[in-house]
N, C-alpha and C positions, 0 to 999 in steps of 0.2 A: 708672569707667575702662573696664570691659568694655563697658558699654552704649554709651559714646561710640564706641569702636572698632567695635562691631557696627553702629551707626547709619551711620558713615562707609562701612563696607563695603556695607551695604544700599543706601545712596544712590548708590553707584557703579553699581548694577545696576537702578535704578529711575528713572523720570522724576518730575517735580514739576509739579503742576497746581493752579491757583487757579480756583475757580468762584464766580461771583455768581449764586446760585440765586434768580432773581426770578419774581414772579407773571406778569409780562408777557414778559420776555426773560431768557435765561440766557447769560452770557458766560463763556468759558473762556480762562484765561491759562496759557501754557506757559513755564516758566522758560527764559530765554535767547532766547525767540522773541516774547514779548509776547502780546497778545490775538489768538488765532487763530480762534476760533469765536464768532459772535454769532447766536443763533437765538431765535425766539419760543418761549415755554414752552407749546407746544401739541403734542398727540399725537393722531393719527387711528387709531382702533381698529375693526377689523372685528368686529362683535358676533356674527356667525355662527361665526367660527373663533377669536375671542379674540386674533388676531394684530395686531401694530402695522403699519399701512399706511404711515404717514408720520410724520415728526417735524420740528418746527421750521417753517421758512418754507413747506415743501410742505404741512404740516398746517394752518397758519394760512390758507393760500389756500383750504382746503376749508371753513372755518367758514361755516355758513349755506348751504352748497352740496352737502351730502352726501346720498346716498340713505339710506333708512331703516336699512339694515344697517351703515352706517359712521357712527361718531360721532367728531367732533373735540372733544377735551376739553382743559381746562387742569388738569393734575394738581396745581397749587398754587393755593390760594385764600387771599387775604390773607397771602401769604408763608409759608403753612404747608402741608405735604403733606396733600392730601385724598384722593389715590389712590396708595397706596404702590407697587403693582406698576407702574403707568404711569410714575410718577416714576423708578423704577429703570430701566425701559426707556429713558426719555429720557436719563438720565445715562449709561447704557451707550453709547447712540448718540453723545452728545456727546464722551465720552472716546475712543471709536473715531475720531471725526473729529479730535480733538486728536492722536491717535497718528500721524496722517499727517505731522505736523510735528515728530515726535520720533524720535530713534534707537531702534532695537529694544532692549528690555531684558528681562531674565529675570523680574523681579519687577513686581508691579502698582505704580502710581504713588502717591506721597505727595500728598495732596489737602488744600487749605484751602478751606472752604466758608463763604460769607457768608450769614447768616440775619438776620431782623429782630430788633431789640432786644426784650427782654421775653418771648422764647419760653420755653416750659416745658421742664423736663427731658425729658418724654416727647417733645416735638416735636424737641428736639435729638437725642435718641436715634434718632428716626425718620429724620432727615436723615443721621445717621452710618451707620445700618444700610443705608439705600438706596444710599449712596455706596460702602460696602464691598461690597455685593452686586453693584454695577455694575463691580467690579474693582479698587477702591482697596486699597492695602496698609495705609496709615495715613490717618486722617481727623482733621483739626483744624477746629473750628468757631469762627468769629469773628462778633461782632455787626456788622451792616452799617454803622451810623454810625461805628464805630471803624475798620473797613476803609476806609470812604470818607475819613476824616480822614487815615489813613496814606497812602492813594492820592494825596491832594492835598498831601502833605508837611507836615501840621500837626505842631507839636512836642508830641505827645500825652504824652510822658513828663516834660515840663517842668512846674514848678509854676505853670503859666499856664492859664487857662481858654480853651477853644475851643468854639464852638457850631456844630454841624453839623445841617442838615435834609436828610434823604435822602427825596426824593419818588419812590417807585417806582411799580409798577403796582398792587400790592395794598395796600401800607401806606406811610404817611409816618412816619419815625422822626425825632423831635426829641431831640437829645442834647447835653448839656454835658459835655465831657471834660477831665480834668486828671489829671496824675500816673499816666497809663496806665489810667485807669478812667472809668466813666460816673458823674458826680456827680448829675445829674438827667436824667430822660428820660421821654418819653411816646411810645407807638406808636398811631397813628391808622389806622383802616380807611378813610381818605379819601385817595385817590391817583389815579393815572391811570385805573384801571378804573372808579372811582366817578364821575369826571368824564365818562367815556364814557356811563355809565348816565344821568347827569343830562341829557346832550345828547339821548339816545334818548327819555327821558321828556318833555322840553320840546318836541321836534319832534312827538311823538305828540299831546301835549295842545294845542299851539298851531296846528299845521298839519294835524293828522289824517293824518300820514304815518308809516308804520312803516319804520324803517331798522335795519340791523344794527350790530354792534360795530365791524366793520372800517370802515364808512362814518363812524361817530361818531368813531373815532380819526383818520381823514383830515380830517374837519371841524375837530376840535380843533387839529390841527397847522396847518391852512391859515388859519383865521380866529380861533382861540382867543386872546383877549387880556383880561386881568383889569382893565386900566385903559384908558380911551379914548385912542386915538392916531390914526393914520391909518385912514380907513375901509377895512374889509376885507370881501369877500364871496365866496361860492362857491356853485356849483349842486350840490344834492344830489338823488339819485333814490331813490325808495322806493315802497312800496305804499300807495295811498290807502285809508284804513280805511273810508271810506263806500262807494266804488264797487268796491273790490277791484282796481282797475286801476293800472298804473304811472303815476307822476306825478313831476314835478320842481319844485323851488322854489328860490328864491335865499335863502341864509342869510347874515346879516351878523355882524360881530364883536359887535355889541350883543346879538344873540340868544344867542350862546354865553356872553357875559358874564352875562346873566340866568340862563341854564341852570345855570352853574357857581357862581353867586353864593353860594348858601347853603353849599355845601361849602368854598369858599374862605374864607368868614367863620369857619367852624369851625376850619379850619387855622390862620388868623391868631390866633384866640382861644386855641387850645391852645398856640401858640408863646408867647403872652403869659403863659399860666399857668405854663409851664416857667420863664420868666424871673422870674416873681414868687416862685418857690420857690428861686431861685438865691442862694447865699451872696454877701454884698456884695463880697468881694474878687474873686470870679470875675466878678461883674457889671461891676466896674471894668475887668477884662481884656476882656470882650466889648464894652464901650463903645468901647474903644480899637481892638480888632482886628476886631470885627464878626461877622456870621453868614455861614457858608458853605453854599451850596446845592449838593447833588449829586443824582444820579438823573435819569431822563428828564423828570420833572415840573418840574425846575429850568429847562427850556427854554420853559415856558409864557410867552408874551409878557406883559410887564408885572408878573409876579409879584415879581421882585426889587424893583421900584420901589414896589409896594404895601406889601410888608413893611417896607421902609426908611422909608416915610412914616408908617405906623401905629405902628411900634415905635421910631421915632426912633434907629435904629442903622444903621451901614453894612452893606450886604448884598452879598456877592460870589457870582456864579455861577462855580463851579469850571470850569477849563479842561477841556473834554470831560467833562461831568458824568456822562454815561451809563456811561463806563468806569471811573469813580473807584474803585468797590468792587472790581472785578476787578483793577485795578492795585494796590490795597491788599493784596489776597490774594497777589499776586505778590511784593510787597515783603516780606511776612511769610515767604514761602517762601525768600527769600534768606537769612534768619537766624531760623530757628524759635526758637532759644534766647533771642534778644533779645526776641522778641514773645510768649514763652510766657505771660507774665502777663496778656495781653489775650485769650487764647483761652478760650472757654467750657469746652471739654473737650478733653483730648488722650487718646491711648491709655493713658497711664500713670494718668490720673485715673479711668479706668473700673474698676469692681469686677471682680475676677477671676471667671471663669465656673467655676473649679475648685471 
């Protein structure tokens, strides 16, 4: 009783924020306002002074363009914190940005953070500590496939199986959810960033041209299609590996299909593996209700059709799949008690430091 009264009192004096902490992009949801910040998960650091020069879009624009003393880094690799201090700086910046949309409060915000499925206790604690050090009062951690399922309003607490594939920047999470928990899941390090690397390698090998990550991302969005449809093409510019001079070539959708082909095959094969491990009653539910795609990778042209054809199941791309996890974190914030069972860790679950 005392704890409930204390929580209600604290909540009156603090704001509530949901964060989709992604390898490629981080989205911030503010209760009552919706998604207010969407920024690339990139930080530019001055190596001479150790100070952060830019965060988000400004830092991403510097990728591949910085002088020697400035480094543009991604503090998360494969959905896991690789640079704790830089992640902390990035979260502080994003929470300050979110504060612009919230009334001034005496206490730090209560925060729900989405992380990839299958993260270790050490990785969960790293996310929690980085978020607390960035100014949060309370931190709750939720696995991204569950947050995505909540964000697209799937009945996760019902005795019905739901299958969600979250294709992010660093990881693809394939999960089957029922009765408020994950029944079967696999996390793959094949996602948006891997597709970009596939495109860079293919263009280097086939055309002897070196391009950067930003160009690869633009090409993937412009002409990336995993099944043949209408012909697509785009012009790319890079450095000729033989002459060392600038050069441009025309790239088609068939080039990108070949570049990403092996990674897409692994993604489809892993999805099949998860289905093969699924209990028959839940399989019957999935046959009826289908598979839901969330995350930025869900927008790759033809991916839905390919999965549906190979797996012989209906596949649905969620409405606005990029924001599904952040929206799910926001829904959890609306009623923490209701969703407590799906959280990986809450403040109460942590051992006392006394």
